[in-house]
mmCIF file of the C-alpha atoms, coordinates in Angstrom:
data_MODEL
# 
_entry.id   MODEL 
# 
loop_
_atom_site.group_PDB 
_atom_site.id 
_atom_site.type_symbol 
_atom_site.label_atom_id 
_atom_site.label_alt_id 
_atom_site.label_comp_id 
_atom_site.label_asym_id 
_atom_site.label_entity_id 
_atom_site.label_seq_id 
_atom_site.pdbx_PDB_ins_code 
_atom_site.Cartn_x 
_atom_site.Cartn_y 
_atom_site.Cartn_z 
_atom_site.occupancy 
_atom_site.B_iso_or_equiv 
_atom_site.pdbx_formal_charge 
_atom_site.auth_seq_id 
_atom_site.auth_comp_id 
_atom_site.auth_asym_id 
_atom_site.auth_atom_id 
_atom_site.pdbx_PDB_model_num 
ATOM 1   C CA . MET A 1 1   ? 122.151 -12.793 22.021 1.00 0.00 ? 1   MET A CA 1 
ATOM 2   C CA . ALA A 1 2   ? 120.363 -16.408 21.988 1.00 0.00 ? 2   ALA A CA 1 
ATOM 3   C CA . THR A 1 3   ? 121.473 -19.398 24.465 1.00 0.00 ? 3   THR A CA 1 
ATOM 4   C CA . ARG A 1 4   ? 121.838 -22.754 23.226 1.00 0.00 ? 4   ARG A CA 1 
ATOM 5   C CA . ARG A 1 5   ? 119.208 -25.143 24.989 1.00 0.00 ? 5   ARG A CA 1 
ATOM 6   C CA . ALA A 1 6   ? 121.272 -28.123 26.428 1.00 0.00 ? 6   ALA A CA 1 
ATOM 7   C CA . THR A 1 7   ? 119.255 -31.069 25.143 1.00 0.00 ? 7   THR A CA 1 
ATOM 8   C CA . LEU A 1 8   ? 119.835 -34.225 23.805 1.00 0.00 ? 8   LEU A CA 1 
ATOM 9   C CA . PRO A 1 9   ? 118.948 -34.354 20.178 1.00 0.00 ? 9   PRO A CA 1 
ATOM 10  C CA . ARG A 1 10  ? 116.360 -36.560 18.690 1.00 0.00 ? 10  ARG A CA 1 
ATOM 11  C CA . SER A 1 11  ? 119.298 -38.076 16.446 1.00 0.00 ? 11  SER A CA 1 
ATOM 12  C CA . GLU A 1 12  ? 120.774 -39.520 19.671 1.00 0.00 ? 12  GLU A CA 1 
ATOM 13  C CA . ARG A 1 13  ? 117.650 -41.143 21.254 1.00 0.00 ? 13  ARG A CA 1 
ATOM 14  C CA . LEU A 1 14  ? 116.921 -44.915 20.891 1.00 0.00 ? 14  LEU A CA 1 
ATOM 15  C CA . ARG A 1 15  ? 113.239 -45.290 19.485 1.00 0.00 ? 15  ARG A CA 1 
ATOM 16  C CA . GLY A 1 16  ? 110.834 -48.097 18.815 1.00 0.00 ? 16  GLY A CA 1 
ATOM 17  C CA . ARG A 1 17  ? 110.183 -50.961 20.777 1.00 0.00 ? 17  ARG A CA 1 
ATOM 18  C CA . ASP A 1 18  ? 111.823 -53.084 18.592 1.00 0.00 ? 18  ASP A CA 1 
ATOM 19  C CA . ALA A 1 19  ? 115.041 -51.499 19.060 1.00 0.00 ? 19  ALA A CA 1 
ATOM 20  C CA . ILE A 1 20  ? 114.601 -51.767 22.789 1.00 0.00 ? 20  ILE A CA 1 
ATOM 21  C CA . GLN A 1 21  ? 113.823 -55.164 22.717 1.00 0.00 ? 21  GLN A CA 1 
ATOM 22  C CA . GLU A 1 22  ? 116.877 -56.240 20.887 1.00 0.00 ? 22  GLU A CA 1 
ATOM 23  C CA . LEU A 1 23  ? 118.944 -54.358 23.673 1.00 0.00 ? 23  LEU A CA 1 
ATOM 24  C CA . PHE A 1 24  ? 117.406 -56.488 26.018 1.00 0.00 ? 24  PHE A CA 1 
ATOM 25  C CA . ARG A 1 25  ? 117.471 -59.613 23.999 1.00 0.00 ? 25  ARG A CA 1 
ATOM 26  C CA . ARG A 1 26  ? 121.351 -59.436 22.969 1.00 0.00 ? 26  ARG A CA 1 
ATOM 27  C CA . GLY A 1 27  ? 122.904 -56.749 25.207 1.00 0.00 ? 27  GLY A CA 1 
ATOM 28  C CA . ALA A 1 28  ? 125.133 -56.830 27.901 1.00 0.00 ? 28  ALA A CA 1 
ATOM 29  C CA . ARG A 1 29  ? 124.050 -55.667 31.386 1.00 0.00 ? 29  ARG A CA 1 
ATOM 30  C CA . LEU A 1 30  ? 125.750 -53.489 34.014 1.00 0.00 ? 30  LEU A CA 1 
ATOM 31  C CA . ASP A 1 31  ? 123.697 -53.178 37.402 1.00 0.00 ? 31  ASP A CA 1 
ATOM 32  C CA . ARG A 1 32  ? 124.422 -49.761 39.293 1.00 0.00 ? 32  ARG A CA 1 
ATOM 33  C CA . GLU A 1 33  ? 122.838 -48.376 42.393 1.00 0.00 ? 33  GLU A CA 1 
ATOM 34  C CA . ALA A 1 34  ? 120.530 -46.146 40.427 1.00 0.00 ? 34  ALA A CA 1 
ATOM 35  C CA . CYS A 1 35  ? 119.775 -48.077 37.184 1.00 0.00 ? 35  CYS A CA 1 
ATOM 36  C CA . LEU A 1 36  ? 120.380 -51.401 35.091 1.00 0.00 ? 36  LEU A CA 1 
ATOM 37  C CA . VAL A 1 37  ? 122.626 -50.392 31.872 1.00 0.00 ? 37  VAL A CA 1 
ATOM 38  C CA . LEU A 1 38  ? 122.005 -52.358 28.891 1.00 0.00 ? 38  LEU A CA 1 
ATOM 39  C CA . TRP A 1 39  ? 124.673 -51.807 25.829 1.00 0.00 ? 39  TRP A CA 1 
ATOM 40  C CA . MET A 1 40  ? 125.830 -53.052 22.874 1.00 0.00 ? 40  MET A CA 1 
ATOM 41  C CA . PRO A 1 41  ? 128.302 -52.619 20.227 1.00 0.00 ? 41  PRO A CA 1 
ATOM 42  C CA . VAL A 1 42  ? 126.491 -51.428 16.618 1.00 0.00 ? 42  VAL A CA 1 
ATOM 43  C CA . ALA A 1 43  ? 127.703 -50.207 13.362 1.00 0.00 ? 43  ALA A CA 1 
ATOM 44  C CA . GLY A 1 44  ? 126.495 -46.059 13.007 1.00 0.00 ? 44  GLY A CA 1 
ATOM 45  C CA . PRO A 1 45  ? 126.098 -43.268 15.806 1.00 0.00 ? 45  PRO A CA 1 
ATOM 46  C CA . ARG A 1 46  ? 125.402 -43.688 19.419 1.00 0.00 ? 46  ARG A CA 1 
ATOM 47  C CA . VAL A 1 47  ? 121.951 -43.622 20.522 1.00 0.00 ? 47  VAL A CA 1 
ATOM 48  C CA . SER A 1 48  ? 120.227 -44.042 24.044 1.00 0.00 ? 48  SER A CA 1 
ATOM 49  C CA . GLY A 1 49  ? 117.410 -45.098 25.739 1.00 0.00 ? 49  GLY A CA 1 
ATOM 50  C CA . PHE A 1 50  ? 115.786 -43.980 29.109 1.00 0.00 ? 50  PHE A CA 1 
ATOM 51  C CA . LEU A 1 51  ? 113.112 -46.201 30.684 1.00 0.00 ? 51  LEU A CA 1 
ATOM 52  C CA . ALA A 1 52  ? 111.313 -46.324 34.078 1.00 0.00 ? 52  ALA A CA 1 
ATOM 53  C CA . GLY A 1 53  ? 108.743 -49.437 34.592 1.00 0.00 ? 53  GLY A CA 1 
ATOM 54  C CA . ARG A 1 54  ? 105.351 -49.200 35.944 1.00 0.00 ? 54  ARG A CA 1 
ATOM 55  C CA . ARG A 1 55  ? 106.444 -50.936 39.324 1.00 0.00 ? 55  ARG A CA 1 
ATOM 56  C CA . LEU A 1 56  ? 108.715 -47.873 39.757 1.00 0.00 ? 56  LEU A CA 1 
ATOM 57  C CA . SER A 1 57  ? 106.052 -45.217 40.985 1.00 0.00 ? 57  SER A CA 1 
ATOM 58  C CA . GLY A 1 58  ? 103.278 -43.592 39.459 1.00 0.00 ? 58  GLY A CA 1 
ATOM 59  C CA . SER A 1 59  ? 103.460 -41.174 36.192 1.00 0.00 ? 59  SER A CA 1 
ATOM 60  C CA . VAL A 1 60  ? 104.898 -38.309 38.307 1.00 0.00 ? 60  VAL A CA 1 
ATOM 61  C CA . GLY A 1 61  ? 107.575 -40.333 39.501 1.00 0.00 ? 61  GLY A CA 1 
ATOM 62  C CA . ARG A 1 62  ? 108.351 -42.483 36.126 1.00 0.00 ? 62  ARG A CA 1 
ATOM 63  C CA . ASN A 1 63  ? 109.063 -39.253 34.477 1.00 0.00 ? 63  ASN A CA 1 
ATOM 64  C CA . ARG A 1 64  ? 111.262 -37.778 37.031 1.00 0.00 ? 64  ARG A CA 1 
ATOM 65  C CA . ALA A 1 65  ? 113.215 -40.707 37.057 1.00 0.00 ? 65  ALA A CA 1 
ATOM 66  C CA . ARG A 1 66  ? 113.494 -40.420 33.049 1.00 0.00 ? 66  ARG A CA 1 
ATOM 67  C CA . ARG A 1 67  ? 114.322 -36.881 33.466 1.00 0.00 ? 67  ARG A CA 1 
ATOM 68  C CA . LEU A 1 68  ? 117.319 -37.790 35.952 1.00 0.00 ? 68  LEU A CA 1 
ATOM 69  C CA . LEU A 1 69  ? 118.833 -40.121 33.872 1.00 0.00 ? 69  LEU A CA 1 
ATOM 70  C CA . ARG A 1 70  ? 118.560 -38.337 30.721 1.00 0.00 ? 70  ARG A CA 1 
ATOM 71  C CA . GLU A 1 71  ? 120.333 -35.492 31.942 1.00 0.00 ? 71  GLU A CA 1 
ATOM 72  C CA . ALA A 1 72  ? 122.802 -37.152 33.805 1.00 0.00 ? 72  ALA A CA 1 
ATOM 73  C CA . TYR A 1 73  ? 123.797 -39.215 30.740 1.00 0.00 ? 73  TYR A CA 1 
ATOM 74  C CA . ARG A 1 74  ? 123.636 -35.902 28.841 1.00 0.00 ? 74  ARG A CA 1 
ATOM 75  C CA . ARG A 1 75  ? 126.288 -34.717 30.761 1.00 0.00 ? 75  ARG A CA 1 
ATOM 76  C CA . GLU A 1 76  ? 128.313 -37.583 30.720 1.00 0.00 ? 76  GLU A CA 1 
ATOM 77  C CA . LYS A 1 77  ? 127.940 -38.721 27.244 1.00 0.00 ? 77  LYS A CA 1 
ATOM 78  C CA . HIS A 1 78  ? 131.419 -37.958 26.104 1.00 0.00 ? 78  HIS A CA 1 
ATOM 79  C CA . ARG A 1 79  ? 132.779 -40.844 28.006 1.00 0.00 ? 79  ARG A CA 1 
ATOM 80  C CA . LEU A 1 80  ? 131.183 -42.985 25.154 1.00 0.00 ? 80  LEU A CA 1 
ATOM 81  C CA . PRO A 1 81  ? 132.562 -43.448 21.893 1.00 0.00 ? 81  PRO A CA 1 
ATOM 82  C CA . GLU A 1 82  ? 130.895 -41.210 19.435 1.00 0.00 ? 82  GLU A CA 1 
ATOM 83  C CA . GLU A 1 83  ? 129.918 -44.179 17.183 1.00 0.00 ? 83  GLU A CA 1 
ATOM 84  C CA . GLY A 1 84  ? 129.228 -47.767 17.445 1.00 0.00 ? 84  GLY A CA 1 
ATOM 85  C CA . VAL A 1 85  ? 127.197 -48.248 20.746 1.00 0.00 ? 85  VAL A CA 1 
ATOM 86  C CA . GLN A 1 86  ? 123.400 -48.442 21.873 1.00 0.00 ? 86  GLN A CA 1 
ATOM 87  C CA . VAL A 1 87  ? 123.115 -47.963 25.615 1.00 0.00 ? 87  VAL A CA 1 
ATOM 88  C CA . CYS A 1 88  ? 119.419 -47.840 27.409 1.00 0.00 ? 88  CYS A CA 1 
ATOM 89  C CA . LEU A 1 89  ? 119.296 -46.880 31.070 1.00 0.00 ? 89  LEU A CA 1 
ATOM 90  C CA . LEU A 1 90  ? 116.345 -48.504 33.015 1.00 0.00 ? 90  LEU A CA 1 
ATOM 91  C CA . ALA A 1 91  ? 115.623 -46.485 36.509 1.00 0.00 ? 91  ALA A CA 1 
ATOM 92  C CA . HIS A 1 92  ? 115.785 -48.875 39.714 1.00 0.00 ? 92  HIS A CA 1 
ATOM 93  C CA . ARG A 1 93  ? 113.293 -47.440 42.555 1.00 0.00 ? 93  ARG A CA 1 
ATOM 94  C CA . ARG A 1 94  ? 116.382 -46.267 44.241 1.00 0.00 ? 94  ARG A CA 1 
ATOM 95  C CA . LEU A 1 95  ? 117.032 -43.659 41.860 1.00 0.00 ? 95  LEU A CA 1 
ATOM 96  C CA . LEU A 1 96  ? 113.870 -41.484 43.197 1.00 0.00 ? 96  LEU A CA 1 
ATOM 97  C CA . GLU A 1 97  ? 115.504 -41.543 46.611 1.00 0.00 ? 97  GLU A CA 1 
ATOM 98  C CA . MET A 1 98  ? 118.948 -40.075 45.300 1.00 0.00 ? 98  MET A CA 1 
ATOM 99  C CA . GLU A 1 99  ? 120.343 -36.750 44.698 1.00 0.00 ? 99  GLU A CA 1 
ATOM 100 C CA . PHE A 1 100 ? 121.194 -35.569 41.141 1.00 0.00 ? 100 PHE A CA 1 
ATOM 101 C CA . LYS A 1 101 ? 124.870 -35.378 42.087 1.00 0.00 ? 101 LYS A CA 1 
ATOM 102 C CA . ALA A 1 102 ? 124.586 -39.248 43.116 1.00 0.00 ? 102 ALA A CA 1 
ATOM 103 C CA . VAL A 1 103 ? 122.980 -40.384 40.227 1.00 0.00 ? 103 VAL A CA 1 
ATOM 104 C CA . ALA A 1 104 ? 125.361 -38.302 37.922 1.00 0.00 ? 104 ALA A CA 1 
ATOM 105 C CA . GLU A 1 105 ? 128.281 -40.099 39.605 1.00 0.00 ? 105 GLU A CA 1 
ATOM 106 C CA . ASP A 1 106 ? 126.586 -43.253 39.355 1.00 0.00 ? 106 ASP A CA 1 
ATOM 107 C CA . VAL A 1 107 ? 125.740 -43.264 35.475 1.00 0.00 ? 107 VAL A CA 1 
ATOM 108 C CA . ALA A 1 108 ? 129.160 -41.443 34.581 1.00 0.00 ? 108 ALA A CA 1 
ATOM 109 C CA . GLY A 1 109 ? 130.755 -44.766 36.755 1.00 0.00 ? 109 GLY A CA 1 
ATOM 110 C CA . ALA A 1 110 ? 128.297 -47.012 34.475 1.00 0.00 ? 110 ALA A CA 1 
ATOM 111 C CA . LEU A 1 111 ? 129.376 -44.858 31.234 1.00 0.00 ? 111 LEU A CA 1 
ATOM 112 C CA . GLY A 1 112 ? 133.204 -45.208 31.581 1.00 0.00 ? 112 GLY A CA 1 
ATOM 113 C CA . ALA A 1 113 ? 132.933 -49.078 32.391 1.00 0.00 ? 113 ALA A CA 1 
ATOM 114 C CA . VAL A 1 114 ? 130.878 -49.669 29.286 1.00 0.00 ? 114 VAL A CA 1 
ATOM 115 C CA . ALA A 1 115 ? 133.971 -47.378 27.536 1.00 0.00 ? 115 ALA A CA 1 
ATOM 116 C CA . ARG A 1 116 ? 136.117 -49.950 28.682 1.00 0.00 ? 116 ARG A CA 1 
ATOM 117 C CA . ARG A 1 117 ? 134.502 -52.856 27.849 1.00 0.00 ? 117 ARG A CA 1 
ATOM 118 C CA . LEU A 1 118 ? 134.012 -51.538 24.351 1.00 0.00 ? 118 LEU A CA 1 
ATOM 119 C CA . GLU A 1 119 ? 137.871 -51.017 24.002 1.00 0.00 ? 119 GLU A CA 1 
ATOM 120 C CA . ARG A 1 120 ? 138.566 -54.688 24.534 1.00 0.00 ? 120 ARG A CA 1 
# 
């Protein structure tokens, strides 16, 4: 019996510099302990991006930060509506010192706050 991989489909990933720059320019911000959440309502399916700047750490640390954010988001994305939102999570340096459980709780709280603001 084949097991289904728990991944974030490509169709749900925010791709391209222009899309990310648009979020930085026009999106709302929500600062959390583990990350900065940039989001904005859009027409179309839910998409997400994960960023870690060069000041965060070396390449190993940046990749680890993105993996942690991506997995926490994948587990908690059910808090957001299926359509109508772009979300980008930008890692803070503190994230590298946090346990995954704490990162997941922080991301869950952030996504819940975004969902509540979208309902308004």
